[in-house]
Backbone as CSV, one residue per row, in Angstrom:
resi,resn,N_x,N_y,N_z,CA_x,CA_y,CA_z,C_x,C_y,C_z
1,MET,4.129,-16.583,0.510,3.539,-15.429,1.032,2.808,-14.581,-0.142
2,THR,1.462,-14.561,-0.165,0.830,-13.881,-1.404,1.340,-12.346,-1.493
3,ASN,0.767,-11.848,-2.351,1.159,-10.278,-2.721,0.368,-9.595,-1.827
4,ALA,-0.657,-9.860,-1.441,-1.649,-9.196,-0.534,-0.947,-9.217,0.858
5,GLN,-0.518,-10.438,1.270,0.126,-10.616,2.594,1.429,-9.695,2.516
6,ARG,2.222,-9.823,1.487,3.576,-8.940,1.398,3.027,-7.406,1.585
7,ILE,2.149,-7.021,0.872,1.610,-5.657,0.944,1.387,-5.290,2.399
8,LEU,0.313,-5.991,3.029,-0.060,-5.771,4.307,0.969,-5.764,5.463
9,THR,2.072,-6.664,5.076,3.273,-6.682,5.978,4.142,-5.362,5.705
10,VAL,4.272,-4.863,4.780,5.174,-3.795,4.419,4.323,-2.549,4.980
11,LEU,2.908,-2.458,4.881,2.139,-1.282,5.331,1.795,-1.416,6.876
12,ALA,2.402,-2.386,7.608,2.191,-2.707,8.994,3.079,-1.633,9.632
13,ASP,4.275,-1.268,9.176,5.007,-0.218,9.584,4.346,1.051,9.478
14,PRO,4.263,1.879,10.612,3.556,3.168,10.727,4.441,4.250,9.996
15,THR,5.737,4.171,9.813,6.455,5.187,8.979,6.078,5.137,7.466
16,ARG,6.216,3.696,7.096,5.821,3.370,5.688,4.432,3.835,5.197
17,ARG,3.476,3.412,6.353,2.160,3.810,5.982,2.049,5.356,5.806
18,GLU,2.665,6.210,6.727,2.715,7.747,6.508,3.269,8.142,5.123
19,ILE,4.277,7.327,4.756,5.085,7.655,3.438,4.047,7.454,2.321
20,PHE,3.339,6.288,2.587,2.371,5.739,1.449,1.230,6.754,1.316
21,GLU,0.802,7.262,2.691,-0.453,8.190,2.730,0.067,9.617,1.919
22,ARG,1.249,9.946,2.334,1.764,11.203,1.714,1.762,11.194,0.076
23,LEU,2.160,9.890,-0.215,2.320,9.808,-1.872,0.939,9.640,-2.422
24,GLY,-0.085,9.276,-1.588,-1.468,9.257,-2.049,-1.908,10.716,-2.256
25,ARG,-1.333,11.754,-1.660,-1.804,13.168,-1.940,-1.144,13.721,-2.986
26,SER,0.233,13.234,-3.305,0.924,13.822,-4.386,2.217,13.020,-4.567
27,PRO,2.621,12.960,-5.749,4.122,12.399,-5.905,5.068,13.173,-5.382
28,ARG,6.116,12.479,-4.806,7.219,13.351,-4.174,8.457,12.832,-4.145
29,ALA,9.613,13.553,-3.897,10.986,13.238,-3.816,11.236,12.720,-2.443
30,VAL,12.230,12.179,-2.235,12.713,11.608,-0.980,12.896,12.724,0.135
31,GLY,13.553,13.746,-0.293,13.826,14.891,0.551,12.300,15.456,1.070
32,GLU,11.308,15.506,0.154,10.067,16.132,0.458,9.319,15.182,1.442
33,LEU,9.543,13.806,1.196,8.870,12.802,2.017,9.603,12.879,3.505
34,ALA,10.761,13.115,3.511,11.558,13.295,4.853,11.178,14.177,5.721
35,ARG,10.788,15.445,5.093,10.306,16.539,6.040,9.231,16.140,6.972
36,GLY,9.321,16.300,8.247,8.367,16.173,9.145,8.386,14.808,9.587
37,LEU,9.199,13.811,9.209,9.156,12.540,9.573,10.280,12.380,10.758
38,PRO,10.156,11.391,11.726,10.883,11.260,12.743,12.246,10.401,12.155
39,VAL,12.493,10.238,10.979,13.445,9.323,10.588,14.402,10.040,9.577
40,SER,15.468,9.731,9.210,16.442,10.464,8.301,16.044,10.010,6.929
41,ARG,16.593,10.932,5.940,16.560,10.595,4.545,16.899,9.297,4.104
42,PRO,17.965,8.716,4.722,18.321,7.322,4.107,17.237,6.366,4.599
43,ALA,16.907,6.625,5.721,15.797,5.615,6.414,14.463,5.762,5.357
44,VAL,13.997,6.963,5.045,12.966,7.057,4.070,13.384,6.233,2.999
45,SER,14.545,6.477,2.265,14.900,5.633,1.102,14.600,4.291,1.353
46,GLN,15.006,3.666,2.599,14.924,2.232,2.623,13.316,1.922,2.911
47,HIS,12.462,2.715,3.478,11.137,2.527,3.460,10.646,2.584,2.123
48,LEU,10.859,3.489,1.233,10.553,3.626,-0.254,10.935,2.182,-1.100
49,LYS,12.301,1.803,-0.605,12.761,0.429,-1.331,11.659,-0.735,-0.894
50,ALA,11.299,-0.641,0.356,10.447,-1.823,0.785,8.887,-1.556,0.094
51,LEU,8.306,-0.496,0.042,7.199,-0.119,-0.529,7.134,-0.486,-2.130
52,LYS,8.424,-0.282,-2.783,8.631,-0.391,-4.166,8.593,-1.948,-4.330
53,SER,9.343,-2.846,-3.597,9.571,-4.141,-3.698,8.100,-4.868,-3.498
54,ALA,7.211,-4.254,-2.890,6.012,-4.749,-2.687,4.963,-4.350,-3.675
55,GLY,5.430,-3.585,-4.781,4.662,-3.133,-5.879,3.723,-2.026,-5.483
56,LEU,3.949,-1.338,-4.426,3.110,-0.250,-4.027,3.578,1.238,-4.513
57,VAL,4.853,1.305,-4.946,5.243,2.583,-5.348,6.174,2.451,-6.631
58,THR,6.147,3.484,-7.491,7.130,3.539,-8.551,8.024,4.640,-8.549
59,ALA,9.028,4.760,-9.100,9.985,5.954,-9.004,10.250,6.345,-10.562
60,ARG,10.634,7.589,-10.721,10.808,8.063,-11.937,11.921,9.118,-11.835
61,ALA,12.884,9.202,-12.589,14.086,10.148,-12.595,13.507,11.524,-13.122
62,GLN,13.687,12.491,-12.215,13.363,13.789,-12.802,14.502,14.821,-12.439
63,GLY,15.354,14.904,-13.536,16.589,15.721,-13.198,17.475,14.716,-12.321
64,THR,18.013,15.382,-11.253,18.907,14.680,-10.460,18.220,13.954,-9.224
65,ARG,16.870,13.998,-9.200,16.239,13.419,-8.164,15.335,12.105,-8.734
66,ARG,14.726,11.436,-7.825,13.807,10.449,-8.296,12.367,10.805,-7.578
67,VAL,11.316,10.945,-8.288,10.040,11.293,-7.623,9.182,9.902,-7.602
68,TYR,8.651,9.736,-6.433,7.900,8.506,-6.077,6.545,8.699,-6.142
69,ARG,5.752,7.814,-6.704,4.341,7.930,-6.666,3.639,6.474,-6.419
70,ILE,2.509,6.432,-6.148,1.804,5.242,-5.718,1.623,4.530,-7.119
71,ASP,1.785,3.057,-7.014,1.539,2.193,-8.121,0.025,1.633,-8.205
72,PRO,-0.735,2.089,-9.126,-2.024,1.711,-9.205,-2.193,0.137,-9.180
73,ALA,-1.193,-0.583,-9.779,-1.363,-1.966,-9.678,-1.273,-2.652,-8.332
74,GLY,-0.446,-2.062,-7.486,-0.411,-2.265,-6.015,-1.633,-2.202,-5.357
75,LEU,-2.425,-1.026,-5.649,-3.728,-0.771,-5.011,-4.618,-1.803,-5.579
76,SER,-4.757,-2.115,-6.822,-5.418,-3.116,-7.384,-5.310,-4.469,-6.645
77,GLU,-4.164,-4.697,-6.251,-3.877,-6.082,-5.545,-4.538,-6.007,-4.121
78,ILE,-4.605,-4.933,-3.613,-5.159,-4.936,-2.108,-6.828,-4.808,-2.507
79,ARG,-7.368,-4.130,-3.225,-8.508,-4.249,-3.753,-9.239,-5.538,-3.905
80,ARG,-8.440,-6.380,-4.857,-8.806,-7.665,-5.227,-8.909,-8.517,-3.766
81,TRP,-7.957,-8.459,-2.869,-8.106,-9.121,-1.760,-9.173,-8.813,-0.868
82,LEU,-9.481,-7.591,-0.745,-10.451,-7.030,-0.121,-11.951,-7.445,-0.473
83,ASP,-12.059,-7.524,-2.072,-13.278,-7.869,-2.477,-13.481,-9.407,-2.281
84,GLN,-12.348,-10.158,-2.486,-12.536,-11.560,-2.037,-12.990,-11.756,-0.599
85,LEU,-12.557,-11.026,0.336,-12.948,-11.173,1.546,-14.658,-10.699,1.676
86,SER,-14.892,-9.611,1.099,-16.127,-9.229,1.110,-17.212,-10.103,0.505
87,ASP,-16.653,-10.780,-0.788,-17.669,-11.671,-1.517,-17.778,-12.939,-0.628
88,GLY,-16.777,-13.446,0.182,-17.027,-14.627,0.912,-17.809,-14.143,2.213
89,GLN,-17.937,-13.066,2.647,-18.921,-12.707,3.792,-20.276,-12.726,3.203
90,LEU,-20.459,-12.252,1.849,-21.781,-12.084,1.226,-22.300,-13.634,1.059
91,GLU,-21.336,-14.515,0.743,-21.775,-15.913,0.552,-22.314,-16.482,1.851
92,VAL,-21.476,-16.175,2.950,-21.744,-16.738,4.329,-23.201,-16.136,4.807
93,PHE,-23.388,-14.835,4.478,-24.704,-14.257,4.897,-25.865,-14.775,4.016
94,GLN,-25.486,-15.134,2.695,-26.718,-15.715,1.972,-27.123,-17.115,2.475
95,ARG,-25.930,-17.831,2.606,-26.187,-19.244,3.300,-27.070,-19.116,4.674
96,GLU,-26.631,-18.186,5.559,-27.288,-18.162,6.727,-28.679,-17.647,6.594
97,ALA,-28.874,-16.714,5.680,-30.329,-16.196,5.442,-31.101,-17.485,4.879
98,ASP,-30.432,-18.221,3.887,-31.260,-19.398,3.360,-31.714,-20.350,4.326
99,ARG,-30.560,-20.665,5.236,-30.861,-21.700,6.331,-31.972,-21.090,7.207
100,GLU,-31.930,-19.713,7.617,-33.111,-19.328,8.531,-34.436,-19.448,7.786
101,GLU,-34.623,-19.263,6.527,-35.785,-19.344,5.739,-36.289,-20.979,5.835
102,SER,-35.536,-21.873,5.783,-35.753,-23.217,5.813,-36.527,-23.766,7.178
C-alpha cells in the first residue's frame, strides 16, 4: 500500500475526517477534539493514533496534555498524489487534442 493509499484509507472514516478538519483550523488537545463528537475521548485518541501513523498529524507535549496538529509532510504526500493524477489527465488531454488535429 502506498502512503497516499494509506492516507486515503485513514481519511475514509468520517470521524477521522472531522478530527483532521478540526486540526486544520487549529492545534488541539484530545479533550478539545472530543467535544461535540459522537465518540468518547478514548475513541478520539484511537483515531488520532491512526492519523498519526498515516503521517497526517503530529503531537507535542504541552504540560500534562498532548496537543495535536496537522503534519505538513502528510499534506504534501496527498498533494503529490493529486498532482500525479492531474498531470496524467493533462497528458491524456494533450494526446487527444493532438490526435484530433491530425
